[in-house]
Every structure is written in C-alpha cells, then in structure tokens.
C-alpha positions as CSV (number, residue, x, y, z in Angstrom):
1,X,-30.9,117.8,38.6
2,X,-30.9,120.9,36.3
3,X,-31.3,118.7,33.2
4,X,-34.3,120.8,32.0
5,X,-35.0,124.5,32.4
6,X,-38.2,125.5,34.2
7,X,-39.4,127.0,30.9
8,X,-39.0,123.7,28.9
9,X,-40.6,121.7,31.7
10,X,-43.6,124.1,32.0
11,X,-44.2,124.3,28.3
12,X,-44.1,120.5,27.9
13,X,-46.5,119.9,30.8
14,X,-48.9,122.6,29.6
15,X,-49.0,121.3,26.1
16,X,-49.0,117.6,26.8
17,X,-51.2,117.7,29.9
18,X,-49.5,114.8,31.5
19,X,-49.6,112.5,28.4
20,X,-46.1,111.7,27.3
21,X,-46.3,108.3,25.8
22,X,-49.5,108.0,23.7
23,X,-49.4,111.5,22.3
24,X,-52.2,112.8,20.0
25,X,-50.4,113.1,16.6
26,X,-52.4,116.4,16.1
27,X,-50.9,117.9,19.2
28,X,-47.9,119.4,17.4
29,X,-46.8,121.6,20.3
30,X,-46.6,118.6,22.7
31,X,-44.6,116.6,20.1
32,X,-42.3,119.6,19.6
33,X,-41.5,120.0,23.3
34,X,-41.1,116.3,23.9
35,X,-38.4,116.4,21.1
36,X,-36.8,119.3,23.0
37,X,-36.8,117.3,26.2
38,X,-35.4,114.3,24.3
39,X,-32.6,116.5,22.9
40,X,-31.6,117.6,26.4
41,X,-31.6,114.0,27.8
42,X,-30.4,111.9,24.9
43,X,-26.9,111.6,26.1
44,X,-27.6,111.3,29.8
45,X,-27.1,107.9,31.3
46,X,-30.5,107.2,32.8
47,X,-29.3,104.6,35.3
48,X,-27.1,107.3,37.0
49,X,-27.2,110.8,35.6
50,X,-23.7,111.7,36.7
51,X,-21.9,108.8,35.0
52,X,-20.7,109.0,31.4
53,X,-23.0,108.1,28.5
54,X,-21.3,105.3,26.6
55,X,-22.1,104.0,23.1
56,X,-22.9,100.3,23.0
57,X,-20.0,99.9,20.5
58,X,-17.3,101.1,22.8
59,X,-13.8,99.6,22.4
60,X,-13.9,96.6,24.7
61,X,-17.4,95.5,23.7
62,X,-16.8,95.7,20.0
63,X,-13.5,93.7,20.5
64,X,-15.1,91.0,22.5
65,X,-18.5,90.6,21.0
66,X,-17.1,90.4,17.4
67,X,-16.1,86.9,18.6
68,X,-18.3,84.4,20.3
69,X,-17.6,84.6,24.1
70,X,-17.5,80.8,24.1
71,X,-14.4,80.9,22.0
72,X,-12.4,82.6,24.8
73,X,-9.9,80.5,26.8
74,X,-12.1,78.1,28.7
75,X,-9.6,77.3,31.4
76,X,-8.7,80.7,32.7
77,X,-9.1,84.3,31.9
78,X,-6.7,87.0,32.9
79,X,-8.8,90.1,33.1
80,X,-5.7,92.3,33.1
81,X,-4.7,90.9,29.7
82,X,-8.0,92.0,28.1
83,X,-7.9,95.1,25.9
84,X,-8.0,98.3,27.9
85,X,-10.5,101.1,27.3
86,X,-9.5,103.6,24.7
87,X,-11.6,106.4,26.2
88,X,-13.3,107.0,29.5
89,X,-14.4,104.3,31.8
90,X,-18.0,103.1,31.5
91,X,-19.9,101.0,34.0
92,X,-21.1,98.7,31.3
93,X,-17.5,97.6,30.8
94,X,-17.7,95.9,34.2
95,X,-20.6,93.9,32.9
96,X,-18.6,92.7,30.0
97,X,-15.9,91.5,32.4
98,X,-18.5,89.6,34.4
99,X,-19.6,87.8,31.2
100,X,-16.1,86.7,30.5
101,X,-15.6,85.5,34.1
102,X,-18.9,83.6,34.3
103,X,-18.3,81.9,30.9
104,X,-14.8,80.6,31.7
105,X,-14.5,76.9,32.3
106,X,-12.7,77.1,35.7
107,X,-15.5,79.3,37.1
108,X,-18.2,76.9,35.7
109,X,-16.4,74.0,37.3
110,X,-16.1,75.8,40.6
111,X,-19.8,76.4,40.5
112,X,-20.5,72.8,39.6
113,X,-22.3,73.7,36.3
114,X,-23.2,70.5,34.5
115,X,-21.0,69.8,31.5
116,X,-24.0,69.4,29.2
117,X,-24.6,73.1,29.7
118,X,-21.2,74.2,28.6
119,X,-22.4,75.4,25.2
120,X,-25.0,77.7,26.8
121,X,-23.6,81.1,27.3
122,X,-24.2,82.9,30.6
123,X,-25.8,86.4,30.1
124,X,-26.2,89.0,32.7
125,X,-29.7,90.0,31.5
126,X,-32.2,88.1,29.4
127,X,-33.1,90.8,27.0
128,X,-35.9,88.7,25.5
129,X,-37.9,89.6,28.7
130,X,-37.5,93.3,28.1
131,X,-40.8,95.1,27.7
132,X,-41.1,97.9,25.2
133,X,-43.8,100.3,26.2
134,X,-44.6,101.2,22.6
135,X,-45.4,97.6,21.6
136,X,-48.2,95.2,22.5
137,X,-47.1,92.5,25.0
138,X,-46.6,89.3,23.1
139,X,-45.6,86.7,25.7
140,X,-46.0,85.5,29.3
141,X,-43.7,88.0,31.0
142,X,-46.0,91.0,30.8
143,X,-49.1,89.8,32.5
144,X,-49.2,92.3,35.4
145,X,-49.5,95.8,34.1
146,X,-49.6,97.3,37.6
147,X,-49.0,96.1,41.1
148,X,-50.2,99.2,42.9
149,X,-53.5,97.6,43.8
150,X,-51.6,94.6,45.2
151,X,-49.6,96.8,47.5
152,X,-52.7,98.7,48.6
153,X,-54.1,95.3,49.8
154,X,-50.9,94.6,51.7
155,X,-51.3,97.8,53.7
156,X,-54.1,96.0,55.6
157,X,-51.7,93.2,56.7
158,X,-49.3,92.9,59.6
159,X,-46.0,93.4,57.9
160,X,-43.1,95.8,57.4
161,X,-41.7,97.1,54.1
162,X,-38.5,98.9,53.1
163,X,-38.5,100.9,49.9
164,X,-35.4,102.8,48.6
165,X,-34.4,104.8,45.6
166,X,-31.0,106.1,44.4
167,X,-31.5,109.8,44.1
168,X,-29.5,110.0,40.8
169,X,-31.7,107.3,39.1
170,X,-33.7,108.5,36.0
171,X,-35.1,105.1,35.1
172,X,-37.4,105.1,38.2
173,X,-36.8,108.5,39.7
174,X,-37.3,108.9,43.5
175,X,-40.2,111.3,42.8
176,X,-42.1,108.6,41.0
177,X,-41.5,106.2,43.9
178,X,-42.8,108.9,46.3
179,X,-45.9,109.4,44.1
180,X,-46.5,105.6,44.3
181,X,-46.2,105.6,48.1
182,X,-48.5,108.6,48.4
183,X,-51.1,106.7,46.4
184,X,-51.2,104.1,49.1
185,X,-52.8,106.6,51.5
186,X,-50.5,105.8,54.5
187,X,-50.0,108.0,57.5
188,X,-46.5,109.6,57.8
189,X,-45.3,108.9,61.3
190,X,-41.9,110.5,61.0
191,X,-40.8,113.7,59.3
192,X,-38.5,113.6,56.3
193,X,-35.0,113.5,57.8
194,X,-31.4,112.6,56.8
195,X,-30.0,109.2,57.7
196,X,-26.2,108.8,58.2
197,X,-23.4,106.4,57.6
198,X,-20.0,107.2,59.2
199,X,-21.4,110.6,60.3
200,X,-22.1,111.5,56.6
201,X,-25.6,112.0,55.1
202,X,-26.3,108.8,53.2
203,X,-29.8,109.9,52.1
204,X,-33.2,110.9,53.5
205,X,-35.9,108.8,55.0
206,X,-39.5,108.9,56.1
207,X,-41.7,106.3,57.8
208,X,-45.4,105.5,57.1
209,X,-47.9,103.3,58.8
210,X,-51.4,101.9,58.6
211,X,-52.3,100.1,61.9
212,X,-50.1,97.0,61.8
213,X,-48.4,97.8,58.5
214,X,-45.3,100.0,58.3
215,X,-43.3,101.2,55.3
216,X,-39.9,102.8,55.6
217,X,-38.8,104.9,52.5
218,X,-35.2,106.0,52.0
219,X,-33.3,107.7,49.3
220,X,-29.6,106.7,48.8
221,X,-27.6,109.9,48.2
222,X,-25.5,109.5,45.0
223,X,-27.1,106.1,44.2
224,X,-28.2,105.0,40.8
225,X,-30.9,102.7,39.5
226,X,-29.5,99.6,41.3
227,X,-28.6,101.6,44.4
228,X,-26.4,98.9,46.2
229,X,-24.3,98.7,43.0
230,X,-23.3,102.4,43.4
231,X,-23.4,102.7,47.2
232,X,-22.8,99.2,48.7
233,X,-21.7,100.3,52.2
234,X,-24.6,102.7,52.7
235,X,-27.2,100.2,51.4
236,X,-25.9,97.4,53.6
237,X,-26.1,99.6,56.7
238,X,-29.6,100.6,55.7
239,X,-30.7,97.0,55.3
240,X,-29.1,95.8,58.5
241,X,-30.7,98.6,60.5
242,X,-34.1,97.9,59.0
243,X,-33.8,94.1,59.6
244,X,-32.8,94.9,63.2
245,X,-35.9,97.1,63.5
246,X,-33.7,100.1,64.2
247,X,-34.2,103.6,62.9
248,X,-32.1,104.2,59.8
C-alpha cells in the first residue's frame, strides 16, 4: 500500500531478522528501524488504511462519554438531535450511535430485555477480553495461543471452508492469511483470479483442496478488517455463492 519504502522495509527485515515483538534490547539497529516503521504508520487506521485516523477523544465521543450513557433519555433517542461531528467523519462515531440506540429503553423493551438488567450498560466490545501481546495472559480467555494445528487436522476431514480478507486491512493483512493457508500444505486447484459483483472486480480468489477437504480463499477489494462492514453487498454475494457451492 506504499506505506513503507523498499529501503525502510529491507533495512528493518535485515536488522530484525523476522523478530519484531520480543526484540533483543542490544539490537539497536533493529529498534531504530522499528521506530521508523512506527513513525510511518502511527496515524494510519489499521482496520482500513484508507479511512481517517481519529483520536479517541473526538467531539461526539467526548460529549457523550463525559456522561453516563444510562443517563440519556430512556424512552427514545433522536439520533439527528445528537451533536454533529466538528471535523471529518470517523467510523467509530457509528459505534457510538449504536451504543446510544442499544441502551435506550424502547429498544430494550422491543428486544424483551428483562427489567432487572436495565442498569447494565450494553457495550459493543468487551475490552476486558482484549489480549495485549506484550503482557502475560492473566485469565481464561487466552488459553489457545494458536489454532494452526487445529486447522491442519481439519484438512483430513470431509468439509468445506471459506476464508476471506479485506485487502485494506492492516490488523490481519491478507498476506498473513495467505501465509497461514500455505502452511496447511493444501493443493491449489484453481489459479488466482478475480471474482465479480455487478460486472466489477470484487476481489480475488483461489481454491485449495486435500482429498475431501476444500478451502476457498477470497480477498474483498476495498474491504477492511471486518470486510462485510465495509463491503456488505460483495460479501453477501460471496457467501451466497459459496453456500450454493457455486464458483465465486
């Protein structure tokens, strides 16, 4: 995506030798070039590299979260009456709206949420389950460090798999997914090719197999980390074709 120059990439790889997390503190060149990389990427939105990077304290968040969400009108919330963004649009603002919507009383009643749960705030993500790679795991949620071996065992079964990646995702880049698939030692039965929606390239796909097991891999052009969020029409077509056992 032209986020790094060839020179920065090569110098980082040569000096770090593939180790980017647990770096030897004596390897000053590696540390230096990792800092250069971080400087290039620090204001890139990793979930979708083309979208604006937004500070967590943007206008609408700071306005709403200075108050308890539960203090908002419990009977009805007019989204249009909420403070408008002072700067550029950020995707995270949509998530704030979803919190307001899900915590309103009329929505809770429509979903038949029990009254004794009214004081419990709905949150989009439970951040207590977030794993930080630079810390030791401290609770139940990090008990499977890798599922690669599990997937290798699945390749001996009679089953089908669909794996997809948004090609603008930097959280789990499509190249990392490709490396994982290649580690499964499957046979590619179709060449890399574009797949289409409404006669437009929606991404690229390749199919792998191992006896009764098959895996279809697809990229979603312009998609981010949660590809259906960014390209819902294309992802729905992809899924429907795969469920119907049709070629993408």
